[in-house]
C-alpha positions, 0 to 999 in steps of 0.5 A: 618165720618160724612155724608154730608146733602143731597139737592134735587134741583128740575128742569124742565119745565122752572126752570133755576137756578138748577145748581147755587143752587146746586153749593151753597149747594155743596160749603157750604158743603152739596151734592146736586142733581138736580132732574127733577120732572118727575123722582121724580113722577116716584120714589116718595120714593126719597124724603126720601133720602134727608134732604133739598129740594129747588125749584130754580128760573126760569120761570116755564111753562113760567109763562103762567097761572100765576107765579108758578101755573102750576108747583104747580098744577103738584107737587099738583096732583102727589106729595103733600103727599109725600111733606107734609110727607117730611116737617113733618120730620126734613128737611129743604125747600126752595123756591127762587123766582119762587120757592117761587111762587110755594110754595105758589101756593102749599100751603106750604107757606101763601099769594101770589105773584103778579105783581110788581107795576110797571108792569115791570120785575125787575132786581136789587139789594135789601137790606134785614132785617132778621125778623124771626125765622129759621135755614135758617136765623141763625146768619144774621141781614142784607144782600144784594141779587139780584132780577129778577122777574116780579111778586114779590109783596107779598100780604096776608090778614090782618089776615094772615099778623098778624098771620105771625107777631105773629109767627115770620114768616116773613123771610125778609124785604126790608130795605134802605141799602148799595145797595139802597143808592149806586145805588139810588134805592127805598127800596121796588122794587115791591110794596110788603105788609109791605116790605115783601120779604120772609115768613116762615112756618113749625116752621121756616123749610120752607123758600120762598124768592124773592131775589136770595141768590145763585146769591150772592155767591161771592164778586165779584158778588157786584155791588160795588165790585171794590169799596170795593176791592179798600177801602179794599186794601187802609186799607191793608186788604183782601177782603172775598171771599164768599158773603152774599148769602153763608150763608144761604145755610151754615146755612141750611147745618150746621143745619144737 
């Protein structure tokens, strides 16, 4: 009998999407476990039991010193060698929203996330195009997901941007698609450089992204769900159960 891949979902100090992220990995066929950062510091060898590491969204330490900075410092001060060893194995790592901010602050991903151009917290859906080469993105060309952030503008020096392009390490770009047209919204929600919504490192095995795939697990979560349902009914077709975000977690589980 096959052993299901195990995913460790970090929690603690204001991360608040761990339950949804665990549900996503479990639904995709993995076995996820939520572990408080203090418990991981207490038992550093625990990381060796897992194939996937997820740093979920939230507002760690209230973003008081900058989004993801304090949580990243705690990881850096207590777990950096273990985290580097984990990423050097044949593993997968994902940082979602605040988790993306944490991974950039930690140095596991290039660039940084700063305040949105609007200087406001933004909660809406966006359209994305998959750009990079990664197990996380397998089989995905375009996708629509929700965002919820105040510091989601991706920036990086020109040399870093060039390197990202050359190495196919830009994961996602904001594009004009179904959600933008349906809600009459601008393509780039936060002013991110080159419309970047996510980046990759570690030969595509480390993914950081501002949109929340764990909040797009089911078709019923779409803003235009009722419109889609009515359209499918008129064609005597059944609407799919799972949403587009599900595929990202399924890709991670299928990798193992």
